[in-house]
KOLFILUM-599529 format. One record per atom (N, C-alpha, C): residue in one letter; x, z, y. Coordinates in steps of 0.1 Angstrom, whole numbers, padded with zeros to 4 digits, always signed. Layout:
<recs>
aXZY
...
</recs>
This chain:
<recs>
m+0008+0000-0012
m+0000+0000+0000
m+0009+0000+0012
a+0005-0009+0022
a+0013-0010+0034
a+0012+0003+0042
e+0022+0006+0050
e+0022+0018+0059
e+0025+0013+0073
y+0020+0020+0083
y+0021+0016+0097
y+0024+0028+0106
r+0032+0026+0116
r+0034+0036+0126
r+0021+0034+0135
i+0019+0044+0144
i+0007+0045+0151
i+0005+0033+0161
d+0016+0028+0167
d+0015+0017+0176
d+0011+0004+0169
e+0017+0002+0156
e+0014-0010+0148
e-0001-0009+0143
l-0005+0003+0140
l-0019+0005+0135
l-0029+0002+0146
a-0026+0006+0158
a-0034+0003+0170
a-0035-0012+0172
r-0024-0019+0171
r-0024-0033+0173
r-0032-0041+0163
l-0030-0037+0150
l-0037-0044+0139
l-0052-0041+0140
a-0056-0029+0145
a-0070-0026+0145
a-0077-0030+0159
g-0069-0035+0168
g-0075-0039+0181
g-0079-0027+0189
s-0071-0016+0187
s-0074-0003+0194
s-0062+0001+0202
t-0061+0013+0206
t-0050+0019+0214
t-0045+0031+0207
v-0033+0035+0210
v-0027+0047+0205
v-0035+0059+0210
r-0039+0058+0223
r-0047+0069+0228
r-0060+0071+0221
n-0067+0060+0217
n-0080+0061+0210
n-0077+0067+0196
i-0067+0063+0190
i-0064+0068+0176
i-0062+0083+0176
r-0055+0088+0186
r-0053+0102+0187
r-0066+0109+0191
a-0074+0103+0199
a-0087+0109+0202
a-0096+0110+0190
y-0096+0099+0181
y-0104+0099+0169
y-0099+0110+0160
q-0086+0112+0159
q-0081+0123+0151
q-0085+0136+0156
d-0085+0138+0169
d-0089+0151+0175
d-0104+0154+0172
r-0112+0143+0171
r-0126+0145+0168
r-0129+0146+0153
g-0119+0144+0145
g-0121+0145+0131
g-0126+0132+0125
l-0126+0121+0132
l-0131+0108+0127
l-0121+0100+0119
l-0108+0104+0121
l-0097+0096+0114
l-0088+0107+0107
p-0085+0105+0095
p-0076+0114+0088
p-0062+0114+0094
p-0055+0125+0093
p-0041+0125+0098
p-0032+0116+0090
p-0021+0112+0096
p-0012+0104+0089
p-0003+0112+0079
r+0004+0104+0070
r+0014+0110+0062
r+0026+0112+0070
l+0032+0124+0070
l+0044+0127+0078
l+0057+0124+0070
e+0065+0116+0076
e+0079+0114+0071
e+0089+0119+0081
g+0093+0131+0080
g+0101+0137+0091
g+0092+0140+0102
r+0095+0134+0114
r+0086+0136+0126
r+0078+0123+0128
v+0078+0114+0119
v+0071+0101+0121
v+0058+0101+0112
g+0047+0098+0119
g+0034+0097+0112
g+0032+0083+0107
l+0029+0082+0094
l+0027+0069+0087
l+0012+0067+0083
y+0006+0057+0087
y-0008+0054+0084
y-0008+0043+0073
d-0019+0042+0065
d-0020+0032+0055
d-0033+0023+0057
d-0036+0015+0047
d-0047+0006+0048
d-0060+0013+0049
s-0061+0025+0043
s-0074+0032+0045
s-0077+0036+0059
h-0066+0040+0066
h-0067+0043+0080
h-0071+0031+0088
l-0065+0019+0085
l-0068+0007+0092
l-0082+0003+0090
a-0087+0004+0077
a-0101+0000+0075
a-0111+0010+0082
r-0108+0023+0082
r-0116+0033+0089
r-0116+0030+0104
l-0105+0027+0109
l-0104+0025+0124
l-0111+0012+0128
r-0111+0002+0120
r-0118-0010+0123
r-0133-0008+0122
l-0137+0000+0112
l-0152+0003+0111
l-0156+0012+0123
l-0148+0021+0127
l-0151+0029+0139
l-0153+0020+0151
g-0144+0010+0153
g-0146+0001+0164
g-0159-0007+0163
k-0163-0011+0151
k-0175-0018+0150
k-0187-0010+0153
l-0187+0003+0148
l-0198+0012+0150
l-0200+0015+0165
l-0188+0018+0172
l-0188+0021+0186
l-0193+0008+0194
a-0189-0004+0190
a-0193-0016+0197
a-0208-0018+0195
r-0214-0013+0184
r-0229-0015+0182
r-0237-0004+0189
g-0230+0005+0196
g-0237+0016+0203
g-0239+0029+0196
y-0233+0031+0185
y-0234+0044+0178
y-0226+0054+0185
t-0232+0066+0187
t-0225+0077+0194
t-0214+0083+0184
f-0205+0091+0190
f-0196+0098+0182
f-0203+0108+0173
a-0214+0114+0177
a-0221+0123+0169
a-0226+0116+0156
i-0232+0104+0158
i-0238+0097+0146
i-0226+0093+0137
i-0215+0088+0143
i-0204+0084+0135
i-0198+0096+0127
k-0198+0107+0134
k-0193+0119+0127
k-0202+0123+0115
d-0215+0121+0117
d-0224+0123+0105
d-0221+0114+0094
l-0218+0102+0097
l-0215+0092+0086
l-0202+0096+0079
m-0192+0100+0087
m-0179+0104+0082
m-0181+0117+0073
t-0189+0126+0077
t-0192+0138+0070
t-0199+0134+0057
a-0208+0125+0057
a-0215+0120+0045
a-0205+0115+0035
w-0195+0107+0040
w-0185+0102+0031
w-0177+0113+0025
e-0173+0122+0033
e-0163+0132+0029
e-0170+0142+0019
t-0183+0144+0020
t-0190+0154+0012
t-0196+0147+0000
g-0194+0133-0001
g-0199+0126-0013
g-0213+0121-0012
k-0220+0123-0001
k-0234+0119+0001
k-0234+0104+0003
d-0241+0097-0006
d-0242+0082-0004
d-0229+0076-0003
v-0219+0082-0010
v-0205+0076-0008
v-0204+0062-0013
g-0211+0059-0024
g-0210+0045-0029
g-0216+0035-0020
e-0227+0038-0014
e-0234+0029-0005
e-0226+0027+0008
v-0222+0039+0014
v-0215+0038+0027
v-0202+0032+0026
l-0194+0036+0016
l-0181+0030+0014
l-0182+0015+0010
g-0193+0012+0003
g-0195-0002+0000
g-0197-0010+0013
l-0205-0005+0022
l-0207-0011+0035
l-0194-0012+0043
e-0186-0001+0043
e-0173-0001+0050
e-0164-0012+0044
k-0164-0014+0031
k-0155-0024+0025
k-0160-0038+0028
v-0173-0040+0028
v-0178-0053+0031
v-0175-0057+0045
l-0176-0047+0055
l-0174-0050+0069
l-0160-0052+0072
t-0151-0046+0065
t-0137-0047+0069
t-0128-0056+0060
d-0133-0060+0048
d-0125-0069+0040
d-0123-0082+0047
p-0112-0089+0045
p-0110-0102+0051
p-0119-0112+0044
w-0123-0122+0051
w-0132-0133+0046
w-0124-0144+0039
s-0112-0143+0038
s-0104-0153+0032
s-0094-0147+0022
d-0092-0154+0011
d-0082-0149+0001
d-0068-0154+0003
e-0067-0161+0014
e-0054-0167+0018
e-0044-0156+0021
i-0032-0158+0015
i-0021-0148+0017
i-0013-0152+0029
p-0011-0144+0040
p-0003-0147+0051
p+0011-0150+0047
g+0018-0158+0055
g+0032-0161+0052
g+0041-0158+0064
t+0053-0162+0064
t+0063-0161+0075
t+0070-0174+0077
t+0075-0175+0089
t+0083-0187+0092
t+0093-0183+0103
t+0103-0191+0104
t+0113-0189+0115
t+0112-0199+0126
f+0118-0196+0137
f+0118-0205+0149
f+0123-0218+0145
e+0134-0218+0137
e+0141-0231+0133
e+0131-0239+0124
e+0124-0233+0116
e+0114-0240+0107
e+0103-0246+0115
l+0099-0239+0125
l+0088-0244+0134
l+0093-0256+0142
v+0105-0255+0147
v+0111-0267+0154
v+0112-0279+0145
e+0116-0276+0133
e+0118-0287+0123
e+0105-0294+0120
s+0094-0286+0119
s+0081-0292+0116
s+0073-0298+0128
f+0075-0292+0139
f+0067-0295+0151
f+0075-0300+0163
g+0088-0298+0163
g+0095-0300+0176
g+0102-0313+0177
a+0100-0322+0168
a+0108-0335+0169
a+0105-0342+0182
g+0115-0345+0190
g+0113-0353+0202
g+0110-0344+0214
l+0109-0331+0212
l+0106-0322+0223
l+0119-0315+0229
d+0120-0314+0242
d+0131-0307+0247
d+0129-0292+0246
e+0139-0284+0250
e+0139-0270+0248
e+0127-0263+0256
h+0124-0268+0268
h+0113-0262+0275
h+0100-0265+0268
e+0098-0277+0263
e+0085-0281+0257
e+0084-0273+0244
v+0094-0271+0236
v+0094-0263+0224
v+0089-0249+0227
a+0095-0243+0238
a+0091-0229+0241
a+0076-0228+0245
r+0072-0238+0253
r+0058-0239+0257
r+0049-0240+0245
m+0052-0249+0236
m+0044-0251+0224
m+0043-0238+0215
r+0055-0232+0214
r+0055-0219+0207
r+0046-0209+0213
d+0047-0207+0226
d+0038-0197+0233
d+0024-0201+0231
r+0020-0213+0231
r+0006-0217+0230
r+0002-0215+0215
t+0010-0217+0206
t+0007-0215+0192
t+0005-0200+0189
v+0013-0192+0196
v+0010-0177+0195
v-0003-0173+0201
e-0006-0179+0213
e-0018-0176+0220
e-0030-0180+0212
l-0029-0191+0204
l-0041-0195+0195
l-0042-0186+0183
g-0032-0178+0180
g-0032-0169+0168
g-0027-0176+0156
l-0021-0188+0157
l-0016-0195+0145
l-0003-0189+0140
i+0004-0183+0149
i+0016-0175+0145
i+0016-0162+0153
e+0023-0152+0148
e+0025-0139+0155
e+0039-0135+0154
p+0045-0131+0166
p+0059-0127+0166
p+0061-0115+0156
d+0071-0115+0148
d+0074-0104+0139
d+0089-0102+0138
g+0095-0095+0147
g+0109-0093+0147
g+0116-0107+0150
d+0125-0111+0142
d+0132-0124+0144
d+0125-0135+0137
k+0113-0132+0132
k+0105-0143+0125
k+0091-0143+0131
y+0083-0151+0124
y+0069-0152+0129
y+0060-0150+0116
r+0050-0142+0118
r+0040-0141+0108
r+0030-0152+0109
v+0026-0158+0098
v+0016-0169+0098
v+0003-0164+0091
p-0007-0161+0099
p-0019-0156+0092
p-0026-0166+0083
s-0025-0179+0086
s-0031-0189+0077
s-0020-0200+0075
p-0012-0200+0065
p-0003-0211+0062
p-0010-0224+0060
r-0023-0224+0056
r-0030-0237+0054
r-0032-0243+0068
l-0036-0236+0078
l-0038-0241+0091
l-0024-0247+0097
l-0014-0240+0095
l-0001-0245+0099
l+0003-0257+0092
h+0000-0258+0079
h+0003-0270+0071
h-0005-0282+0076
v-0018-0280+0079
v-0026-0291+0085
v-0020-0296+0098
g-0016-0287+0106
g-0010-0291+0119
g+0003-0299+0117
a+0011-0295+0108
a+0024-0302+0105
a+0021-0316+0100
e+0010-0317+0091
e+0007-0330+0086
e+0002-0340+0097
l-0006-0334+0106
l-0011-0342+0117
l+0000-0347+0126
v+0009-0338+0129
v+0021-0342+0137
v+0029-0352+0130
a+0031-0351+0117
a+0039-0360+0109
a+0032-0374+0109
a+0018-0374+0110
a+0011-0387+0111
a+0012-0393+0124
g+0019-0387+0134
g+0021-0393+0147
g+0012-0388+0158
i+0004-0378+0155
i-0004-0372+0166
i+0004-0362+0174
p+0004-0363+0187
p+0012-0354+0195
p+0008-0339+0193
l+0018-0331+0194
l+0015-0317+0191
l+0005-0311+0201
d+0006-0315+0214
d-0004-0310+0223
d-0018-0313+0219
s-0020-0325+0214
s-0034-0329+0209
s-0038-0321+0197
v-0028-0318+0188
v-0031-0310+0176
v-0036-0296+0181
l-0029-0290+0190
l-0032-0277+0195
l-0045-0277+0202
d-0048-0288+0210
d-0061-0289+0217
d-0072-0289+0207
i-0071-0297+0196
i-0082-0297+0186
i-0083-0284+0179
a-0072-0278+0176
a-0072-0265+0169
a-0080-0255+0178
e-0078-0255+0191
e-0085-0245+0200
e-0100-0248+0200
q-0103-0261+0200
q-0117-0265+0201
q-0124-0261+0188
i-0118-0264+0176
i-0124-0261+0164
i-0125-0246+0162
r-0115-0238+0167
r-0116-0223+0166
r-0128-0219+0174
d-0130-0224+0186
d-0142-0220+0194
d-0155-0224+0187
d-0155-0236+0182
d-0167-0241+0175
d-0171-0232+0163
c-0160-0228+0156
c-0162-0219+0144
c-0167-0205+0149
d-0162-0200+0160
d-0167-0188+0165
d-0182-0188+0169
v-0187-0200+0174
v-0201-0201+0176
v-0209-0201+0163
i-0204-0208+0153
i-0211-0208+0140
i-0211-0194+0134
a-0200-0187+0135
a-0200-0173+0129
a-0209-0164+0137
g-0210-0166+0150
g-0219-0158+0158
g-0234-0160+0154
r-0237-0173+0151
r-0251-0176+0147
r-0254-0169+0134
f-0245-0169+0124
f-0248-0162+0112
f-0249-0147+0114
v-0240-0141+0122
v-0240-0127+0124
v-0253-0123+0132
n-0256-0130+0142
n-0268-0127+0150
n-0281-0128+0141
l-0281-0137+0131
l-0292-0138+0122
l-0294-0125+0114
v-0282-0121+0109
v-0283-0109+0100
v-0286-0096+0109
e-0280-0096+0121
e-0282-0084+0130
e-0297-0083+0133
e-0303-0094+0136
e-0317-0094+0140
e-0327-0090+0129
h-0324-0095+0117
h-0333-0093+0106
h-0329-0082+0096
v-0317-0078+0097
v-0312-0068+0087
v-0306-0055+0093
f-0296-0057+0102
f-0289-0045+0108
f-0298-0037+0117
d-0308-0044+0124
d-0316-0036+0133
d-0325-0026+0126
r-0327-0027+0113
r-0334-0018+0105
r-0328-0004+0105
l-0315-0004+0108
l-0308+0009+0108
l-0308+0016+0121
e-0312+0009+0131
e-0312+0015+0145
e-0322+0027+0145
g-0318+0037+0153
g-0327+0048+0155
g-0327+0058+0144
q-0318+0056+0134
q-0318+0066+0123
q-0305+0074+0124
p-0305+0088+0124
p-0293+0096+0125
p-0283+0092+0115
v-0288+0091+0102
v-0279+0087+0091
v-0287+0077+0083
p-0283+0065+0082
p-0291+0055+0075
p-0294+0059+0060
d-0305+0055+0055
d-0309+0058+0041
d-0300+0050+0032
g-0296+0056+0021
g-0286+0050+0012
g-0291+0036+0007
a-0304+0035+0004
a-0309+0022-0001
a-0308+0011+0009
e-0310+0015+0022
e-0309+0005+0033
e-0295+0001+0035
v-0286+0011+0034
v-0271+0007+0036
v-0267-0002+0025
t-0272+0001+0012
t-0269-0008+0001
t-0274-0022+0004
e-0286-0023+0009
e-0292-0036+0012
e-0284-0044+0022
v-0280-0037+0033
v-0272-0044+0043
v-0259-0049+0037
a-0252-0040+0030
a-0239-0044+0023
a-0241-0056+0015
a-0252-0057+0007
a-0255-0068-0002
a-0257-0081+0006
v-0264-0080+0017
v-0266-0092+0025
v-0253-0097+0031
v-0245-0088+0037
v-0232-0093+0042
v-0224-0099+0031
r-0224-0092+0019
r-0216-0098+0008
r-0220-0112+0004
r-0233-0114+0004
r-0239-0127+0000
r-0235-0137+0011
m-0233-0133+0023
m-0230-0143+0034
m-0217-0150+0031
r-0208-0144+0024
r-0195-0150+0023
r-0195-0164+0016
p-0201-0165+0004
p-0202-0179-0001
p-0212-0187+0006
l-0223-0181+0011
l-0233-0189+0018
l-0228-0196+0030
v-0219-0190+0038
v-0213-0196+0050
v-0206-0209+0046
k-0198-0208+0035
k-0190-0219+0031
k-0199-0230+0025
m-0210-0226+0018
m-0219-0235+0012
m-0227-0243+0023
v-0229-0237+0034
v-0236-0243+0045
v-0227-0252+0053
v-0215-0247+0057
v-0207-0254+0066
v-0201-0266+0060
e-0196-0265+0047
e-0189-0277+0041
e-0198-0289+0040
p-0210-0288+0035
p-0219-0300+0034
p-0221-0306+0048
f-0224-0298+0058
f-0226-0303+0071
f-0214-0310+0077
i-0202-0304+0076
i-0190-0311+0081
i-0187-0323+0074
a-0190-0324+0060
a-0188-0336+0052
a-0197-0347+0057
r-0210-0344+0059
r-0219-0354+0064
r-0216-0359+0078
a-0212-0349+0086
a-0209-0353+0100
a-0196-0362+0100
m-0186-0359+0092
m-0174-0367+0092
m-0177-0381+0087
e-0186-0382+0076
e-0189-0395+0071
e-0196-0404+0083
t-0205-0398+0090
t-0212-0405+0101
t-0202-0409+0112
r-0194-0399+0116
r-0185-0402+0127
r-0174-0412+0123
v-0169-0411+0111
v-0158-0420+0107
v-0164-0435+0106
q-0176-0436+0100
q-0182-0449+0099
q-0185-0455+0113
a-0189-0447+0122
a-0193-0452+0135
a-0180-0455+0144
a-0170-0446+0143
a-0159-0448+0152
a-0148-0457+0146
l-0147-0458+0133
l-0136-0466+0127
l-0141-0478+0119
g-0154-0479+0118
g-0159-0491+0111
g-0155-0504+0117
e-0155-0505+0130
e-0151-0518+0137
e-0137-0520+0134
h-0128-0510+0134
h-0114-0512+0132
h-0111-0516+0118
l-0119-0510+0108
l-0117-0514+0094
l-0121-0529+0092
e-0132-0533+0099
e-0136-0547+0098
e-0126-0556+0103
m-0119-0553+0114
m-0108-0561+0119
m-0097-0562+0109
v-0093-0551+0103
v-0082-0551+0093
v-0086-0560+0081
r-0098-0559+0077
r-0102-0567+0065
r-0102-0582+0069
d-0107-0585+0081
d-0107-0599+0085
d-0093-0604+0086
h-0084-0595+0091
h-0070-0600+0093
h-0063-0602+0079
l-0066-0593+0070
l-0060-0594+0056
l-0066-0606+0049
g-0078-0610+0053
g-0084-0621+0046
g-0080-0635+0051
e-0074-0635+0063
e-0070-0648+0069
e-0058-0654+0062
p-0058-0667+0060
p-0047-0673+0053
p-0035-0673+0063
s-0023-0671+0057
s-0011-0670+0065
s-0008-0684+0072
q-0004-0683+0085
q-0001-0694+0093
q+0013-0700+0089
q+0013-0713+0087
q+0026-0719+0083
q+0032-0725+0096
</recs>
């Protein structure tokens, strides 16, 4: 199990060191394992911290969250509540993050770029979340996305254009994800509003719905994007393909 110092835990959870210490003072987050004078947190702390952030963002008070934590710690509805915690905090991809070096990035993406352009492209790639600085290397959350970008660049598409489309697709996907989440919030999550501690059966139902969303999202998105690509490719490239066929069918000029 991975272990994190408090500043790294805060970064991964999208929180702050100050908030983490406040949660610990309120009894909402277990203390870290001490190694000398250094506190080390693990993935259970990270999952709990992410859930805290989600509950606070949804408007739950510290008192209600404390009730939930107490329920977990005393074994009440532990299966249902921890099941919901796991569903909400588990990654939605089974992809294993990778690492890369600056030299490897230049080799894959920097052909023909001067030093200034390489630095600018690196910074933009970090801004898009495609790579993350990690000491003298870079963490790659999705090696598949980086591979797609490298293939597009190798096909002759300028890196700026590749990053432009990556940003647009990221934003489009955020809209799609928001629509799914809003659907579930409106028809499922809102049942839990106004209850000091949600009923175990209702928590189980919510967890089951979120769990079923994982394959459903892919099942919906993939056919739609496939059909859209077929239509777009035929409309945009059909004329070009016809010209190529006509050219190949012409007898050679002597």
